[in-house]
C-alpha positions in Angstrom: 15.9 5.2 -61.5 17.6 4.5 -58.2 15.1 6.6 -56.3 12.2 4.7 -57.8 13.7 1.4 -56.8 14.3 2.7 -53.2 10.7 3.9 -53.0 9.5 0.5 -54.3 11.6 -1.3 -51.7 10.2 0.9 -48.9 6.6 0.2 -50.0 7.5 -3.6 -50.1 9.0 -3.4 -46.6 5.9 -1.5 -45.3 3.6 -4.0 -46.9 5.6 -6.9 -45.4 5.5 -5.3 -42.0 1.7 -4.8 -42.3 1.2 -8.3 -43.4 3.3 -9.6 -40.5 1.2 -7.6 -38.0 -2.0 -8.9 -39.6 -0.6 -12.5 -39.4 0.2 -12.1 -35.7 -3.3 -10.6 -35.0 -4.9 -13.5 -36.9 -2.8 -16.0 -35.0 -3.9 -14.6 -31.7 -7.5 -14.5 -32.8 -7.3 -18.1 -33.9 -5.7 -19.2 -30.7 -8.4 -17.4 -28.7 -11.1 -19.0 -30.8 -9.7 -22.5 -30.5 -9.1 -22.0 -26.8 -12.8 -21.7 -26.2 -14.0 -24.6 -28.3 -15.4 -27.1 -25.8 -14.5 -30.8 -25.8 -17.4 -32.4 -24.1 -16.8 -35.6 -22.1 -18.1 -38.8 -23.7 -17.7 -42.5 -23.5 -14.4 -42.2 -25.4 -13.1 -40.1 -22.5 -13.4 -43.0 -20.1 -12.2 -45.6 -22.7 -9.0 -43.6 -23.1 -8.2 -43.6 -19.4 -6.5 -47.0 -19.6 -3.9 -46.0 -22.3 -3.4 -42.6 -20.6 -2.6 -44.4 -17.3 -0.3 -46.8 -19.2 1.5 -43.8 -20.9 1.8 -42.0 -17.6 3.2 -44.8 -15.5 5.1 -46.8 -18.2 8.4 -48.1 -16.9 9.8 -47.8 -20.4 9.0 -44.0 -20.6 10.5 -43.4 -17.1 13.7 -45.4 -17.9 14.0 -43.4 -21.1 13.7 -40.1 -19.2 16.2 -41.3 -16.7 18.7 -42.2 -19.4 18.4 -38.9 -21.2 18.8 -37.1 -17.9 22.0 -39.1 -17.1 23.4 -38.4 -20.6 22.7 -34.7 -20.2 24.3 -34.7 -16.7 27.4 -36.5 -18.1 27.6 -34.0 -21.0 27.2 -30.8 -19.0 27.7 -31.7 -15.3 28.6 -28.3 -13.7 25.3 -26.5 -13.1 23.2 -29.7 -12.3 25.8 -31.0 -9.9 26.1 -27.6 -8.2 22.3 -27.5 -7.8 22.1 -31.0 -6.5 24.9 -30.3 -4.0 23.2 -27.1 -2.9 19.9 -28.8 -2.4 21.6 -31.6 -0.5 23.4 -29.2 1.8 20.3 -27.2 2.5 18.4 -30.4 3.4 21.3 -31.5 5.7 21.3 -28.1 7.4 17.6 -27.9 7.9 17.8 -28.3 11.7 20.5 -25.7 11.9 18.5 -23.3 9.7 15.5 -23.8 11.9 17.5 -23.0 15.0 18.9 -19.9 13.2 15.3 -18.8 12.4 14.5 -18.9 16.1 17.8 -17.1 17.1 17.0 -14.2 14.8 13.6 -13.6 16.3 12.9 -10.4 18.4 12.2 -12.5 21.5 15.7 -14.0 21.4 17.6 -11.0 20.1 15.7 -8.5 22.2 13.7 -5.5 20.9 16.5 -3.1 21.9 19.0 -4.9 19.7 16.7 -6.1 17.0 17.4 -4.5 13.5 15.7 -4.8 10.2 18.5 -7.0 8.8 17.4 -9.7 11.4 14.0 -9.8 9.6 15.5 -9.9 6.2 17.9 -12.7 7.2 14.8 -14.6 8.6 13.1 -14.2 5.2 16.3 -15.6 3.5 16.4 -18.5 6.0 12.7 -19.3 5.3 13.4 -19.4 1.6 16.4 -21.7 2.2 14.2 -24.0 4.1 11.6 -24.1 1.4 13.8 -24.3 -1.7 15.6 -27.7 -1.7 12.7 -29.8 -3.1 11.7 -27.4 -5.8 15.4 -27.0 -6.7 15.7 -30.7 -7.3 12.6 -30.7 -9.5 13.9 -27.7 -11.5 17.2 -29.5 -12.0 15.4 -32.5 -13.4 13.3 -30.3 -15.6 16.5 -28.6 -17.0 18.2 -32.0 -17.7 15.2 -33.2 -19.7 14.5 -29.9 -21.5 17.0 -30.7 -24.3 15.3 -34.0 -25.3 14.6 -34.6 -29.0 11.3 -33.3 -30.3 9.9 -36.8 -30.9 10.3 -37.7 -27.2 6.9 -36.5 -26.1 6.9 -38.1 -22.7 10.3 -36.6 -21.7 9.3 -33.1 -22.9 6.0 -33.4 -21.1 7.8 -34.6 -17.9 10.2 -31.6 -18.2 7.3 -29.1 -18.4 5.4 -30.9 -15.6 8.4 -30.8 -13.3 8.7 -27.0 -13.8 5.0 -26.5 -12.8 5.3 -28.9 -9.9 8.4 -27.1 -8.7 6.6 -23.7 -8.7 3.6 -25.1 -6.8 5.9 -26.9 -4.3 7.9 -23.8 -3.6 4.8 -21.7 -2.9 3.2 -24.3 -0.6 6.5 -25.1 1.2 7.2 -21.4 1.7 3.7 -20.9 3.1 4.2 -23.9 5.4 7.4 -22.5 6.8 5.9 -19.0 7.2 3.2 -20.3 9.5 5.5 -22.8 11.3 5.6 -22.3 15.1 9.2 -21.0 14.6 8.3 -19.1 11.4 7.9 -15.4 10.6 4.2 -15.2 11.0 4.2 -16.2 14.7 7.7 -15.2 16.1 8.2 -12.0 14.0 4.8 -10.7 13.0 3.0 -11.7 16.2 0.2 -13.8 14.8 -1.8 -16.3 16.9 0.4 -19.3 17.5 -2.5 -21.7 18.2 -4.5 -21.0 15.0 -1.4 -20.9 12.7 0.1 -24.0 14.2 -3.1 -26.0 13.5 -3.3 -24.5 9.9 0.4 -25.5 9.4 -0.2 -29.1 10.4 -3.2 -29.3 8.1 -1.3 -27.8 5.2 1.6 -30.2 5.6 -0.8 -33.2 5.5 -2.5 -31.8 2.5 0.6 -31.0 0.5 1.9 -34.4 -0.4 -1.3 -35.9 -1.9 -2.2 -32.6 -3.5 1.2 -32.2 -5.2 1.1 -35.9 -6.4 -2.3 -35.5 -8.0 -1.3 -32.2 -9.5 1.8 -33.9 -11.0 -0.4 -36.4 -12.8 -2.6 -33.5 -14.1 0.4 -31.4 -15.2 2.1 -34.4 -17.0 -1.1 -35.1 -19.0 -2.1 -31.5 -19.7 1.2 -29.9 -21.0 1.8 -29.1 -24.6 3.7 -32.3 -25.6 1.2 -34.7 -23.9 -1.1 -36.7 -26.3 -4.5 -35.1 -27.0 -6.3 -38.2 -25.7 -4.5 -37.8 -22.3 -5.6 -34.2 -22.0 -9.3 -35.1 -22.5 -9.2 -38.2 -20.2 -6.7 -38.6 -17.4 -5.6 -34.9 -17.5 -9.2 -33.7 -17.2 -9.9 -36.2 -14.4 -6.8 -35.3 -12.4 -7.3 -31.6 -12.8 -10.9 -32.0 -11.5 -9.5 -33.8 -8.4 -7.0 -31.0 -7.9 -9.7 -28.3 -8.1 -12.1 -30.3 -5.9 -9.3 -30.7 -3.3 -8.7 -27.0 -3.5 -12.4 -26.3 -2.8 -12.5 -28.6 0.2 -9.3 -27.3 1.7 -10.2 -23.6 1.3 -13.7 -24.2 2.6 -12.5 -26.0 5.7 -9.6 -23.6 6.5 -11.3 -20.3 5.9 -14.8 -21.0 7.3 -16.2 -18.5 9.8 -15.7 -20.8 12.8 -12.3 -22.0 11.7 -9.2 -21.2 13.8 -7.7 -18.8 11.2 -10.8 -16.6 11.0 -11.5 -16.8 14.7 -7.9 -15.6 15.3 -8.6 -12.6 13.0 -11.9 -11.9 14.8 -10.1 -11.9 18.1 -7.3 -9.6 17.0 -9.3 -7.2 14.8 -13.1 -7.7 15.3 -14.0 -4.6 13.3 -11.5 -4.9 10.4 -12.6 -5.1 6.8 -11.3 -8.6 6.6 -13.9 -9.7 9.2 -16.7 -7.5 7.9 -16.2 -8.8 4.3 -15.4 -12.4 5.2 -18.4 -13.8 3.3 -17.3 -11.9 0.2 -13.6 -13.0 0.0 -14.4 -16.4 1.4 -17.0 -16.9 -1.4 -14.6 -15.7 -4.1 -11.8 -18.0 -2.9 -14.0 -21.0 -2.8 -15.9 -20.2 -5.9 -12.7 -19.8 -8.1 -11.6 -23.5 -8.1 -15.2 -24.6 -8.0 -15.8 -22.6 -11.2 -12.7 -24.2 -12.7 -14.1 -27.7 -11.8 -17.3 -26.9 -13.7 -15.4 -25.5 -16.6 -13.3 -28.7 -16.8 -16.4 -30.9 -16.6 -18.2 -28.8 -19.3 -15.4 -29.4 -21.8 -13.0 -26.5 -21.1 -10.4 -28.5 -19.3 -7.4 -26.7 -21.0 -8.9 -23.3 -20.2 -9.6 -24.3 -16.6 -6.0 -25.6 -16.1 -4.6 -22.5 -17.8 -6.4 -20.1 -15.6 -6.0 -22.2 -12.4 -2.2 -22.2 -12.6 -2.2 -18.4 -13.1 -4.5 -17.8 -10.2 -2.3 -19.9 -8.0 0.8 -18.0 -9.1 -1.1 -14.7 -8.4 -1.9 -15.9 -4.9 1.7 -16.8 -4.3 2.7 -13.3 -5.5 0.2 -11.8 -3.1 1.7 -14.0 -0.3 5.2 -12.6 -1.1 3.8 -9.1 -1.0 2.2 -9.9 2.4 5.5 -11.0 3.7 7.1 -7.8 2.6 4.3 -5.8 4.1 4.9 -7.6 7.4 8.6 -6.8 7.2 7.9 -3.1 6.6 5.5 -3.0 9.6 8.0 -4.8 11.8 10.7 -2.3 10.7 8.4 0.7 11.6 7.7 -0.9 15.0 11.4 -1.4 15.7 12.2 2.1 14.6 9.5 3.6 16.8 10.8 1.6 19.8 14.4 2.8 19.2 13.3 6.4 18.7 11.2 6.2 21.9 14.2 4.9 23.8 16.4 7.7 22.3 13.8 10.3 23.2 13.5 9.0 26.8 17.3 9.1 27.1 17.5 12.6 25.7 14.8 13.8 28.2 16.7 12.2 31.0 19.9 13.9 30.0 18.4 17.4 30.2 16.9 17.0 33.7 18.8 19.1 36.2 21.6 20.7 34.4 19.8 21.6 31.1 18.9 25.1 30.1 15.3 26.4 30.1 15.2 26.1 26.3 16.3 22.4 26.5 13.6 21.6 29.0 10.9 23.2 26.9 12.0 21.6 23.7 9.1 19.3 22.6 9.7 15.6 22.4 9.4 14.0 19.0 6.1 12.5 18.0 7.2 8.9 18.1 3.8 7.6 17.1 4.0 9.4 13.8 7.6 8.6 12.9 8.0 6.1 10.2 4.5 6.2 8.9 5.4 8.1 5.8 8.3 5.8 5.0 6.0 2.8 5.5 3.3 4.2 3.2 5.9 4.8 0.5 7.4 1.3 0.9 4.0 -0.2 0.8 3.2 1.7 -2.4 6.4 0.4 -4.0 5.5 -3.1 -2.9 2.0 -2.7 -4.4 3.5 -1.5 -7.7 5.9 -4.5 -7.8 2.9 -6.7 -7.1 1.0 -5.2 -10.0 4.0 -5.6 -12.3 4.3 -9.2 -11.2 0.6 -9.9 -11.8 0.9 -8.4 -15.3 3.9 -10.7 -16.0 1.8 -13.7 -14.9 -1.3 -12.7 -16.9 0.1 -11.1 -20.0 0.1 -14.3 -22.1 -3.6 -14.8 -21.1 -4.6 -11.6 -22.8 -5.3 -13.1 -26.3 -7.6 -15.8 -24.9 -9.2 -13.4 -22.5 -10.0 -11.1 -25.4 -12.9 -13.2 -26.4 -14.4 -12.7 -22.9 -13.4 -9.0 -22.7 -15.0 -8.2 -26.1 -18.4 -9.4 -25.0 -20.8 -6.4 -25.3 -22.7 -5.4 -22.2 -24.4 -2.4 -23.9 -24.8 -1.1 -27.4 -26.0 2.3 -28.5 -25.9 4.5 -31.5 -25.9 8.2 -32.0 -25.8 10.6 -35.0 -22.6 12.6 -35.3 -22.2 14.8 -38.4 -25.1 13.0 -40.2 -23.6 9.5 -39.6 -24.6 6.8 -37.3 -21.9 6.0 -34.7 -22.0 2.8 -32.7 -20.9 2.8 -29.1 -20.2 -0.5 -27.4 -19.5 -1.1 -23.7 -17.6 -4.4 -23.3 -16.6 -6.5 -20.2 -13.0 -5.5 -20.9 -13.8 -1.7 -20.9 -15.7 -2.1 -17.6 -12.8 -4.0 -16.1 -10.3 -1.4 -17.2 -12.5 1.4 -15.9 -12.7 -0.3 -12.5 -9.0 -1.0 -12.5 -8.3 2.7 -13.2 -10.6 3.7 -10.4 -8.8 1.3 -8.0 -5.4 2.5 -9.0 -6.5 6.1 -8.7 -7.8 5.5 -5.2 -4.5 3.9 -4.2 -2.5 6.7 -5.8 -4.6 9.4 -4.1 -4.1 7.7 -0.7 -0.4 7.0 -1.0 0.8 10.1 -2.9 0.9 12.1 0.3 3.7 10.0 1.7 5.7 10.3 -1.5 5.3 14.1 -1.5 6.3 14.2 2.2 9.5 12.3 1.7 10.5 13.9 -1.6 9.4 17.4 -0.6 10.6 17.6 2.9 13.6 15.3 2.9 15.0 15.9 -0.6 13.8 19.4 -1.6 13.6 21.0 1.8 10.0 22.2 1.5 8.3 23.4 4.7 5.4 21.4 6.1 2.7 23.8 5.1 4.0 23.9 1.5 4.1 20.2 1.4 0.6 19.9 2.7 -0.6 22.3 0.0 1.2 20.3 -2.7 -0.3 17.1 -1.4 -3.9 18.5 -1.5 -3.6 19.8 -5.0 -1.9 16.6 -6.2 -4.7 14.5 -4.7 -7.3 16.6 -6.4 -5.4 16.5 -9.7 -5.0 12.7 -9.6 -8.7 12.2 -8.7 -9.8 14.4 -11.6 -7.4 12.6 -14.0 -8.6 9.2 -12.9 -12.3 10.2 -13.4 -11.4 11.5 -16.9 -9.5 8.4 -17.9 -12.2 6.1 -16.6 -14.9 8.1 -18.3 -12.9 7.9 -21.6 -12.6 4.1 -21.3 -16.4 3.8 -20.7 -17.0 6.0 -23.7 -18.4 8.9 -21.7 -17.4 12.2 -23.5 -18.2 15.8 -23.0 -21.2 15.6 -25.3 -22.7 12.9 -23.1 -22.5 14.9 -19.8 -22.8 18.5 -20.9 -26.6 18.4 -20.1 -25.7 17.1 -16.7 -23.1 19.8 -16.2 -25.7 22.4 -17.3 -28.2 21.1 -14.8 -25.6 21.0 -12.1 -24.7 24.6 -13.0 -28.3 25.7 -12.3 -28.3 23.8 -9.0 -24.9 25.2 -8.0 -26.2 28.7 -8.7 -29.0 28.3 -6.2 -28.4 25.6 -3.6 -24.7 24.7 -3.8 -23.1 28.1 -4.3 -21.8 28.1 -0.7 -20.2 24.7 -1.1 -18.5 25.8 -4.4 -17.4 29.1 -2.8 -15.9 27.2 0.1 -14.2 24.7 -2.2 -12.7 27.5 -4.4 -11.7 29.4 -1.3 -9.9 26.3 0.0 -7.9 26.1 -3.2 -7.0 29.8 -2.8 -5.9 29.2 0.8 -3.7 26.3 -0.3 -2.2 28.4 -3.1 -1.6 31.7 -1.3 -1.0 30.1 2.1 -2.3 33.0 4.4 -2.8 30.3 7.0 -0.8 27.1 7.3 -1.0 23.8 9.3 0.2 24.6 12.8 -0.5 28.4 12.6 -2.3 30.1 15.6 -5.1 32.2 14.2 -8.0 34.3 15.4 -11.2 34.3 13.4 -14.1 36.2 14.8 -14.2 35.0 18.5 -12.2 31.8 17.9 -8.5 31.5 18.6 -6.6 28.3 18.1 -4.2 26.2 16.0 -4.9 25.2 12.4 -5.1 21.4 12.4 -6.4 20.5 8.9 -7.3 22.3 5.7 -9.9 20.4 3.8 -11.7 21.1 0.5 -14.8 22.7 2.2 -13.6 23.8 5.7 -10.6 24.2 8.0 -10.4 22.6 11.4 -9.0 24.8 14.2 -8.3 23.4 17.6 -8.8 26.1 20.3 -7.1 26.4 23.7 -9.9 24.3 25.2 -8.9 21.5 22.8 -12.2 21.9 21.0 -12.2 21.4 17.2 -13.9 24.3 15.5 -15.0 23.8 11.9 -14.6 27.1 9.9 -15.8 27.3 6.3 -12.9 28.3 4.0 -14.9 31.2 2.6 -14.4 32.9 6.0 -10.6 33.2 5.4 -11.2 35.1 2.1 -14.0 37.4 3.1 -13.5 38.0 6.9 -10.5 39.6 8.8 -8.2 36.9 10.0 -5.4 37.4 12.6 -2.4 35.0 12.0 -0.2 35.1 15.1 2.5 33.0 13.5 2.5 33.8 9.8 6.0 35.4 9.7 7.1 35.3 13.4 5.8 34.1 16.8 7.0 37.2 18.5 4.0 39.0 20.1 3.5 41.9 22.5 1.9 41.7 25.9 0.1 44.8 27.2 -0.8 44.8 30.9 -2.5 47.7 32.8 -1.4 48.6 36.3 -3.1 50.9 38.7 -0.7 53.0 40.9 -2.2 55.0 43.9 -2.1 58.8 43.8 1.0 60.3 45.5 3.3 57.3 44.7 6.9 57.7 43.4 6.1 57.3 39.8 9.6 57.4 38.5 10.9 54.8 41.0 7.9 52.5 40.3 8.4 52.8 36.6 12.1 52.0 36.8 11.7 49.1 39.2 9.0 47.5 37.0 11.1 47.7 33.9 14.0 46.2 35.8 12.0 43.3 37.2 10.2 42.5 33.9 13.6 42.6 32.1 14.9 39.9 34.4 12.2 37.4 33.4 13.9 34.7 31.2 11.1 34.6 28.6 10.8 38.3 28.0 12.7 39.5 25.0 15.4 42.1 25.4 14.9 43.3 21.8 12.5 45.1 21.7 13.0 45.9 25.4 10.2 46.0 27.9 8.7 49.4 28.7 6.3 51.0 31.2 4.1 54.0 30.2 2.0 56.4 32.2 -1.3 56.4 30.2 -4.1 58.1 32.1 -5.5 59.6 35.3 -8.2 57.8 37.1 -10.5 58.7 40.1 -8.3 57.1 42.7 -5.1 55.9 40.9 -2.8 56.5 38.0 -3.0 54.0 35.1 0.2 52.5 33.7 0.8 50.0 30.8 3.5 47.4 30.8 4.7 46.5 27.3 6.7 43.3 26.9 7.5 41.0 24.0 7.6 37.2 24.1 9.1 34.8 21.5 6.4 32.1 21.6 2.7 32.1 21.8 2.8 29.2 24.2 4.6 31.5 26.7 2.0 34.3 26.7 -0.2 33.3 29.6 2.7 32.1 31.8 4.7 35.3 31.1 1.6 37.4 31.8 1.3 35.7 35.2 5.0 36.4 36.0 4.8 40.1 35.0 1.8 40.5 37.2 3.7 39.0 40.1 6.7 41.2 39.4 4.5 44.4 39.3 2.7 43.4 42.5 6.1 42.9 44.2 7.4 46.3 43.1 4.3 48.1 44.3 4.7 46.5 47.8 8.4 47.5 47.9 7.5 51.1 47.0 4.7 51.2 49.6 1.9 51.3 47.1 -0.6 48.7 48.4 -3.0 48.8 45.5 -2.7 45.6 43.4 -2.3 45.7 39.6 -5.6 46.4 37.9 
């Protein structure tokens, strides 16, 4: 009996949970449906402007809001008073903060003493300069948030203050970033003339723009009357978007100072090449919102406009972090270059031969891996932030995302199966492709830092892991994107079969080289930096790609060798396990010479050379009789391939000196 009741209770709980899930889904669907119902402007829209203006600027409403804020401040004064005092102190210290921003710059501190904490402190000072006004607005919003539910104006004002505070913080931070004493000019080295002009224009634009936006926000938030949303709210929102269009169009035009500065600094960059694309997108976005609002979708236009602005401010924050990372790498390179110069100066004169021949660090490459990893982390944080901004828009976007771009049917197991490609599927496939591309480009830095720094892998092993990881990520991205688009194995097997026929005839060498490249990366018979000999080519391995390997010979020529060669042809790797190699030099000694004395003296002289190894020791062998002389071979071992030609020259000189001492005038052959 008890078991039956428990089973009944479990079924009831399961049914209740299922009903709750269906209720949530229905609520989201209804919200999305209502969100896209247009409210077309009519004569009533203009008639309701007068009561909307009266509601917005009513002294009674504002006195009521002020009284409720004063009561809340008297009831719980600690946090509001602390915020007000902090904002006041920051406003009073604005001049000192600005001087501090200048004092922290590399020009004042000096590049030799500049550290990354100077840049981070400058970011904090910039935030302190931008935050007082938004802090006051947020304090007012917090004081009004606890108003009774029947006080629609007060609650609307609270919500509007929060929105205005966020907009003011972003615009103020941007203005201080491009200030003549700000980060963009003094720290990141941007053009002072163009940014100074843009900063002055932005400051003139901010006040009227924020005021109009305040009116729009007050009349468009949840607690505002519906009539206000369709009349004054729609009108003010249209003015805001029109102002955005005009400002962006003037500031980012091709002949504007900002774009001309970009052209002067990087004329061949993608930003210059694709100017028309991103310029059109930025201008078209608020323009589309303006048309949406005029067509009756004012709530949708305001909803998406605020999230687009928040996304742009997130991108601005990411750009600042990118700039700080680039500045850090620049500072680190300069410090390492100075340390390298000092170390080279210390070994001049009294240093050993090994010290003088020790290669200097590649300063240009130092820090690039760390920068790539930090940029990847910043990008991931930006993606997470964008998701947080847009996650509440998913239910209303679902109606757009579910729009079918293509429909098709096929028969599977005797049943008709419908396949639909929607806008959402296409967007997700593109997003997966973009993220896969970023991951393929940036994963190398992560493998370098984790593999070499943390796990102690050698450079060649890390390179192989990077190559295989890139191929795996690319294949996984293609599979995921294909799955989202509804492309399965049954859809492409005919293509694979056709490609198989083509591969069997025309592309077999490419496939063979690709597979050989994977074998080379797995078995590692050659590695990056190895000195190899293939056929008549001798040089250092520079890159191992999917199809071919690049070898730089001693004439600094890059030789492209197909990977198949390393599997099917003999390959000499001079540095696979050791760089020790043997030199064999032939010497001709005239007939009648004192062979024993010459042999002993050559061994002694060669053994005194600093780069000839004592183990195995050098040796001289009498190898053959010739017509006019006796042929000897000198065997000597050197520890580095870079020393072979120089040591060969020194051994020849030593042998020639011995022959002259012993009265044998014939030079070495």
